[in-house]
LOFIVEX-782923 format. One record per atom (N, C-alpha, C): z negated, y negated, x. Coordinates in steps of 0.2 Angstrom, whole numbers, plus 5000, padded with zeros to 4 digits. Layout:
N
ZYX/...
//
This chain:
58
509750074852/509550124857/509550094864/509950044866/509950014872/509249984874/508949954868/508349924869/507749974871/507850034868/507350084870/507450104878/508050104880/508150124887/507950064891/508050004889/507849944893/507049944894/506649954888/505949954889/505750014893/505950074892/505750124896/505950114904/506450084905/506650074912/506150024915/505949964911/505549914914/504849944915/504649994910/503950024911/503950064917/504550104918/504550144924/504550104930/504850044931/504850004936/504049974938/503749954932/503049934933/502649994935/502750054933/502350104935/502450124942/503050124944/503150134952/502850074956/502950014954/502649964957/501849964958/501549984953/500849994953/500650054958/501050114957/500850164962/500950144969/501550114971/501650094977/501050044980/500850004976/500249954978/499649994979/499550054975/498950094977/499050134983/499650154984/499750194991/499650144997/500050094996/499950045002/499350015003/498950004998/498249974998/497750025000/497850095001/497450145003/497250125011/496650125013/496450105020/496850145025/496850215024/497150255029/497850245030/498250235024/498950225025/499050155028/498750105025/498850035028/498650035036/498150075037/497950075045/498450105049/498750155046/499350195050/499950145051/500050105046/500650055046/500450005051/499849975051/499649925055/499649955063/499450015064/499450035071/500150045073/500550065069/501250085071/501650025072/501549965069/501949905069/501649845071/501049835072/500749775075/500549785082/500849755086/500749755094/499949755095/499649705093/498949695094/498449755092/498649795088/498249855085/498449915089/498949915093/499249975096/498650015100/498249985103/497750025107/497050035103/497050005097/496450025093/496450085089/495950115088/495950185085/496050175077/496250225074/496450225067/495750205063/495250235066/494550225062/494350155063/494450125069/494250045070/494750005065/495350025064/495749985060/495549985053/495350055051/495150065044/494550025042/494050025047/493449985046/493549915045/494049885049/494249815049/494549805042/494949845039/495249835033/494749835027/494249885028/493749895023/493249835023/493149805029/492749745030/493149685026/493749685026/494149625023/494149635016/494049695013/494049705006/493349675003/492849685007/492149675004/491949605004/
//
């Protein structure tokens, strides 16, 4: 029974990790984080930051 709980727990952690990566990888979410925490991006618009992020992905 403990093995079942261990596997379920590991699967749950993996699922949460994947979801977090998807959320943080979304250009608007990442853009808001950059705008809020990166001094050089403070004066840039969110749209400009998102375009820069999208350009880096391509």
